[in-house]
C-alpha positions as CSV (number, residue, x, y, z in Angstrom):
1,M,4.3,-3.4,-8.3
2,D,2.0,-3.0,-5.2
3,T,-0.8,-5.6,-5.5
4,A,-3.3,-3.1,-3.9
5,V,-2.6,-0.3,-6.6
6,A,-2.7,-3.0,-9.1
7,N,-6.1,-4.3,-8.4
8,P,-8.9,-2.3,-10.1
9,V,-11.7,-2.8,-7.3
10,A,-8.9,-1.9,-4.3
11,D,-8.2,1.5,-6.5
12,K,-11.9,2.4,-6.0
13,L,-11.6,2.2,-2.2
14,P,-10.1,5.5,-0.2
15,S,-6.5,4.4,1.1
16,K,-7.7,4.7,4.6
17,V,-10.6,2.2,4.2
18,L,-8.2,0.0,2.2
19,R,-5.5,0.1,5.1
20,L,-8.2,-0.8,7.7
21,Y,-9.1,-3.8,5.6
22,Q,-5.6,-4.8,5.3
23,K,-4.6,-4.1,9.1
24,A,-7.6,-6.7,9.8
25,S,-5.2,-9.6,9.5
26,I,-8.0,-12.2,9.4
27,K,-5.6,-14.9,8.5
28,D,-3.8,-14.6,11.5
29,Y,-6.6,-15.0,13.9
30,S,-6.8,-18.7,15.4
31,E,-10.1,-20.6,15.0
32,D,-11.1,-19.8,18.5
33,E,-10.4,-16.2,17.8
34,L,-12.5,-16.2,14.7
35,V,-15.5,-18.0,16.2
36,L,-15.4,-15.5,19.4
37,K,-15.1,-12.4,17.2
38,Y,-17.8,-13.4,14.7
39,A,-20.1,-15.6,16.8
40,P,-23.1,-12.9,16.6
41,F,-22.4,-12.7,12.9
42,V,-22.9,-16.6,12.2
43,L,-25.7,-16.7,14.9
44,K,-27.8,-14.1,13.4
45,M,-27.8,-16.1,10.2
46,V,-28.5,-19.5,11.7
47,H,-31.2,-18.1,14.0
48,R,-33.0,-16.6,11.0
49,I,-33.7,-20.0,9.4
50,A,-34.3,-22.0,12.7
51,P,-37.7,-21.7,12.6
52,I,-38.0,-23.1,9.1
53,T,-35.5,-25.7,9.7
54,R,-35.6,-27.0,13.3
55,S,-37.4,-30.3,12.1
56,V,-34.8,-31.0,9.5
57,V,-31.2,-30.6,11.1
58,D,-30.0,-30.2,14.8
59,F,-29.4,-26.7,15.6
60,E,-26.2,-27.1,17.2
61,D,-25.1,-29.1,13.9
62,L,-26.0,-26.0,11.8
63,K,-23.9,-23.6,14.1
64,S,-20.8,-25.9,13.6
65,V,-21.2,-25.8,9.9
66,A,-21.7,-22.3,9.7
67,Y,-18.7,-21.8,12.0
68,F,-16.6,-24.3,9.8
69,A,-17.6,-22.1,6.6
70,L,-16.5,-18.7,8.7
71,V,-13.0,-20.3,9.2
72,Q,-12.4,-21.6,5.8
73,A,-13.8,-18.0,4.4
74,A,-11.1,-16.7,6.8
75,R,-8.3,-18.9,5.6
76,S,-9.1,-17.7,1.8
77,F,-10.0,-14.0,2.4
78,D,-7.9,-11.7,0.5
79,P,-8.0,-7.9,1.9
80,E,-6.7,-6.6,-1.1
81,M,-9.8,-7.6,-2.8
82,G,-11.3,-4.3,-1.4
83,V,-14.2,-6.2,0.1
84,A,-15.0,-6.2,4.0
85,F,-14.7,-9.8,5.3
86,E,-18.2,-9.9,6.5
87,V,-19.3,-9.1,3.0
88,Y,-16.9,-11.9,1.6
89,C,-18.1,-14.1,4.4
90,K,-21.7,-14.1,4.4
91,P,-22.4,-15.9,1.1
92,R,-20.1,-18.7,2.1
93,V,-21.6,-19.2,5.3
94,R,-25.3,-19.2,4.0
95,G,-24.0,-21.5,1.1
96,A,-22.8,-24.0,3.8
97,I,-26.1,-23.6,5.7
98,V,-27.9,-24.5,2.4
99,D,-25.6,-27.5,1.6
100,E,-26.4,-29.3,4.9
101,L,-30.0,-28.8,4.8
102,R,-30.1,-30.1,1.3
103,K,-27.9,-33.1,2.7
104,N,-30.4,-33.9,5.4
105,S,-33.5,-33.2,3.3
106,T,-33.5,-33.9,-0.2
107,V,-36.6,-32.3,-1.6
108,T,-38.6,-35.4,-2.9
109,R,-40.3,-35.6,-6.1
110,S,-43.7,-35.6,-4.3
111,V,-42.8,-32.3,-2.3
112,Y,-41.4,-30.7,-5.6
113,A,-44.6,-31.6,-7.2
114,K,-46.8,-29.9,-4.6
115,W,-44.7,-27.0,-5.0
116,K,-45.1,-26.8,-8.7
117,K,-48.7,-27.3,-8.5
118,L,-49.3,-24.6,-6.0
119,A,-47.0,-22.0,-8.0
120,R,-49.0,-22.8,-11.2
121,T,-52.5,-22.5,-9.4
122,I,-51.1,-19.1,-7.9
123,Q,-50.0,-18.0,-11.5
124,E,-53.5,-18.9,-12.9
125,Q,-55.2,-17.1,-10.5
126,E,-53.2,-13.9,-10.8
127,E,-53.8,-13.9,-14.4
128,K,-57.5,-14.8,-14.1
129,L,-58.0,-12.2,-11.4
130,G,-55.4,-9.5,-12.4
131,R,-54.1,-9.3,-8.8
132,S,-52.7,-11.4,-6.1
133,P,-55.0,-13.9,-5.1
134,T,-56.2,-14.4,-1.5
135,E,-55.6,-17.4,0.5
136,L,-59.1,-18.3,0.3
137,E,-59.1,-18.1,-3.4
138,I,-56.1,-20.2,-3.6
139,S,-57.5,-22.8,-1.4
140,A,-60.5,-23.0,-3.3
141,A,-58.8,-23.4,-6.7
142,L,-56.9,-26.3,-5.3
143,G,-60.0,-27.7,-4.0
144,I,-59.1,-27.7,-0.3
145,T,-60.1,-26.1,2.8
146,A,-58.2,-23.0,4.2
147,H,-56.7,-25.1,7.2
148,E,-55.4,-27.8,4.8
149,Y,-54.0,-24.9,2.6
150,R,-52.0,-23.7,5.5
151,E,-50.7,-27.2,6.1
152,L,-49.7,-27.6,2.7
153,L,-47.3,-24.2,3.2
154,D,-46.0,-25.8,6.3
155,D,-45.0,-29.1,4.2
156,L,-43.3,-26.7,1.6
157,K,-41.6,-24.2,3.9
158,L,-38.1,-25.8,3.5
159,V,-38.3,-25.5,-0.1
160,S,-39.1,-21.9,0.2
161,Y,-35.8,-21.3,2.0
162,V,-34.2,-19.5,-0.9
163,S,-32.7,-15.9,-0.5
164,L,-34.1,-13.4,-3.3
165,D,-31.0,-13.7,-5.3
166,E,-31.3,-17.5,-5.5
167,I,-35.0,-17.6,-6.1
168,S,-34.6,-18.2,-10.0
169,G,-32.5,-21.3,-9.3
170,P,-32.4,-24.0,-11.8
171,E,-34.0,-27.4,-11.9
172,S,-32.3,-30.5,-12.7
173,E,-33.2,-32.9,-15.6
174,N,-35.6,-35.0,-13.2
175,D,-37.4,-31.9,-12.5
176,E,-35.9,-31.8,-8.9
177,F,-35.2,-28.2,-7.5
178,I,-31.5,-27.3,-7.3
179,P,-31.0,-24.2,-5.1
180,F,-28.8,-21.5,-7.3
181,Q,-25.3,-21.3,-5.9
182,L,-23.8,-17.8,-5.8
183,E,-20.4,-17.6,-7.8
184,D,-17.1,-16.9,-6.3
185,L,-16.8,-13.0,-5.2
186,H,-13.3,-13.2,-6.9
187,Q,-14.8,-13.7,-10.3
188,V,-16.7,-10.7,-11.6
189,D,-18.8,-11.6,-14.5
190,P,-20.4,-8.6,-16.3
191,A,-23.0,-10.6,-17.9
192,S,-24.0,-12.3,-14.6
193,H,-24.0,-8.8,-12.9
194,A,-26.5,-7.4,-15.5
195,C,-28.9,-10.3,-15.3
196,A,-28.8,-10.0,-11.3
197,Q,-29.6,-6.1,-11.5
198,D,-32.5,-7.0,-14.2
199,L,-33.7,-9.8,-11.5
200,H,-33.5,-7.6,-8.7
201,E,-35.5,-5.0,-10.7
202,L,-38.4,-7.5,-11.5
203,I,-38.4,-8.6,-7.9
204,R,-39.0,-4.9,-6.6
205,N,-41.5,-4.2,-9.0
206,R,-43.3,-7.6,-7.9
207,L,-43.1,-6.7,-4.4
208,L,-45.3,-3.6,-5.2
209,Q,-47.9,-6.0,-6.4
210,M,-48.2,-8.4,-3.6
211,T,-50.3,-7.8,-0.7
212,P,-49.2,-5.4,2.0
213,Q,-48.6,-8.3,4.4
214,Q,-46.5,-10.4,2.0
215,R,-44.4,-7.4,0.9
216,K,-43.6,-6.4,4.5
217,I,-42.5,-9.9,5.7
218,L,-40.3,-10.3,2.6
219,T,-38.9,-6.9,3.0
220,L,-38.0,-7.3,6.9
221,Y,-36.6,-10.8,6.3
222,Y,-34.6,-10.4,3.1
223,Y,-33.9,-6.6,2.9
224,E,-33.9,-5.6,7.0
225,G,-32.4,-9.0,8.0
226,L,-35.0,-9.6,10.7
227,R,-35.6,-12.9,12.1
228,L,-39.1,-14.5,11.8
229,K,-39.7,-14.5,15.6
230,D,-38.8,-10.6,15.3
231,I,-41.2,-10.0,12.4
232,A,-43.9,-12.2,14.2
233,S,-43.6,-10.0,17.4
234,L,-43.6,-6.7,15.1
235,L,-46.9,-7.8,13.1
236,K,-48.5,-9.5,16.2
237,L,-48.9,-12.6,14.5
238,S,-47.4,-16.2,15.3
239,E,-44.1,-17.4,14.2
240,S,-45.5,-20.4,12.3
241,R,-48.2,-17.9,10.4
242,I,-45.5,-15.6,9.6
243,C,-43.6,-18.7,8.0
244,Q,-46.6,-19.7,6.1
245,I,-47.1,-16.2,4.5
246,H,-43.4,-16.1,3.5
247,T,-43.7,-19.5,2.0
248,E,-46.8,-18.3,0.0
249,A,-44.9,-15.1,-1.0
250,I,-42.0,-16.9,-2.3
251,L,-44.1,-19.2,-4.3
252,S,-46.1,-16.2,-5.9
253,L,-42.6,-14.5,-6.7
254,R,-41.3,-17.6,-8.3
255,A,-44.4,-18.0,-10.3
256,F,-44.1,-14.4,-11.5
257,L,-40.5,-15.0,-12.5
258,D,-41.2,-18.3,-14.4
259,R,-44.0,-16.5,-16.2
260,K,-41.6,-13.7,-17.2
261,E,-38.9,-16.2,-18.4
262,S,-41.6,-18.2,-20.4
263,L,-42.5,-14.9,-22.1
264,I,-39.1,-14.2,-22.9
265,N,-38.2,-17.4,-24.0
266,N,-41.4,-17.6,-26.4
267,N,-40.5,-14.3,-27.9
């Protein structure tokens, strides 16, 4: 029996599209050909996080890790899955980048304690005010100046580098942050898929409650795929300031999701 016919995912694709995927023959590319063909795709992913990670890992090293993940993905890619190679490859390249960052800069207890304290403060202020708190309100609640608050956001920017579908990552027994790892695309778990849908719905609703600036930055970065540099140019702010607002927005989002989870667990 034809494997493509037997595959329920492939069956849903028009035959012309499926033939194009099969014709791609990604596995037949040499490593040099793969790197050349998908360099723009990989570099776009690396450049998007460069401002956040430049003090942690060398840019060239990060590129090498991303290209190696690209080659590995190509070797394991099955076109009869009915998924475009770019879709299959993206979480694997991103996962390799995140793993490299974790290897070179483990989030220490002190940094994670700061993250937890700030997230808790944001949550408390939101409950008190009934809206997203301003930068001055958060800094006042922490007992620090606005300048010190922005420096704190700079310290936490690496921790904030998680995509929207990784934001509810687990915590270890030692209360250390462990980024959520995407499951293999070959394994389709209906329960996990339903949970992911619920999570994205919560995130969409939460974005509507954020400040216009936070909402715009998260939307441009995660949904539109713009680099922080591009967002800075668009909003006429410094790249550093965009990074700070991004960190604050992720903290606010994490606090919101933690609160929702707590309410569910207590019911």
